[in-house]
C-alpha positions in Angstrom: 33.9 155.1 14.4 30.5 154.3 15.8 28.7 151.2 14.8 25.2 150.0 15.4 25.1 146.2 15.3 21.6 144.7 15.4 19.6 141.6 14.6 16.6 142.0 12.4 14.7 139.0 13.8 13.9 140.8 17.1 12.2 143.6 15.3 10.5 141.5 12.6 9.1 139.0 15.1 7.4 141.7 17.0 6.2 143.6 13.9 8.4 146.6 14.7 9.9 147.0 11.3 8.7 150.6 11.2 10.5 151.2 14.5 13.7 149.5 13.1 13.6 151.8 10.1 13.4 154.8 12.5 16.3 153.5 14.6 18.4 153.1 11.4 17.5 156.5 10.2 18.3 158.1 13.6 21.6 156.2 13.8 22.6 157.5 10.4 21.9 161.1 11.4 24.1 160.6 14.5 27.0 159.3 12.4 26.6 155.6 13.2 27.5 153.0 10.6 25.3 150.0 10.3 26.0 146.3 10.7 22.6 144.5 10.7 22.1 140.8 10.4 19.0 139.0 9.1 17.8 137.2 11.0 20.6 137.2 13.6 24.3 137.5 14.5 24.7 133.7 14.2 24.7 134.2 10.4 28.1 136.0 10.9 29.4 133.2 13.1 28.3 130.4 10.7 29.9 132.2 7.7 33.3 131.5 9.3 32.7 127.8 8.4 30.3 127.5 5.5 28.1 129.4 3.0 24.5 130.1 3.9 21.9 129.7 1.2 20.2 133.1 1.4 17.3 131.9 -0.8 16.1 129.5 1.9 14.3 130.5 5.1 16.8 130.7 8.0 16.0 130.8 11.7 18.1 131.3 14.8 17.5 127.6 15.7 18.7 126.3 12.3 21.8 128.5 12.4 22.7 127.4 15.9 22.2 123.8 14.9 24.6 124.2 12.0 27.0 126.2 14.1 27.3 123.4 16.7 28.6 121.1 14.0 31.6 123.3 13.6 31.9 124.6 17.2 31.1 121.8 19.7 29.6 123.2 22.9 28.6 126.4 21.1 27.2 128.9 23.6 26.0 132.4 22.6 27.2 133.8 25.8 30.8 132.4 25.7 32.2 132.1 22.2 35.5 130.2 22.0 38.2 132.3 20.1 40.0 129.2 19.0 37.2 128.5 16.5 37.5 131.9 14.9 41.0 132.2 13.4 42.1 135.0 11.2 41.8 132.9 8.1 38.2 132.0 9.1 37.4 135.6 9.8 38.6 136.4 6.3 36.5 133.6 4.9 33.5 135.0 6.7 34.1 138.4 5.3 34.3 136.9 1.8 31.2 134.9 2.2 29.2 137.7 3.7 30.2 140.1 1.0 29.3 137.6 -1.7 25.8 137.1 -0.4 25.2 140.8 0.1 23.1 141.3 -3.0 21.7 144.7 -2.0 24.5 146.5 -0.1 22.8 149.9 -0.4 19.7 148.7 1.6 19.9 149.2 5.4 19.9 145.4 6.1 19.9 142.2 4.0 16.4 141.3 2.8 17.3 137.6 2.8 19.5 135.7 5.2 22.8 137.6 5.6 24.8 139.9 7.7 26.6 143.2 7.4 28.9 142.5 10.4 31.7 142.0 7.8 31.7 145.8 7.3 32.6 146.4 11.0 35.3 143.7 10.9 36.8 145.0 7.7 37.0 148.5 9.3 38.7 147.1 12.4 41.2 145.2 10.3 41.9 148.3 8.2 42.3 150.5 11.3 44.6 147.9 12.8 46.8 147.7 9.7 47.4 151.5 9.8 48.1 151.7 13.5 
């Protein structure tokens, strides 16, 4: 499988949504599956510990602040595996799916992440190996 994992915030902040749509379209044509996060990957990380209210505006800073409450010393460049147990991964999948109100859209319109799709695929492939 080929996956494209992207954050929407980079594209939205720079007013490149049209370019993002083109990237998504091209990725689909080349057989990539999509796992986009709005606004960022930290949504996926935080969902290991708590729900995210997708109705409220969410920023990278606010997500990182909440994440540090659960993962002292959180660093984007060196995640600590001990914070992300299998049961927490399964919780994150459940939470991400529950907040994915428009799964047919290329990315969540509100705060959310589709990284759960990639992880579910990995877990399924691992179970059949």
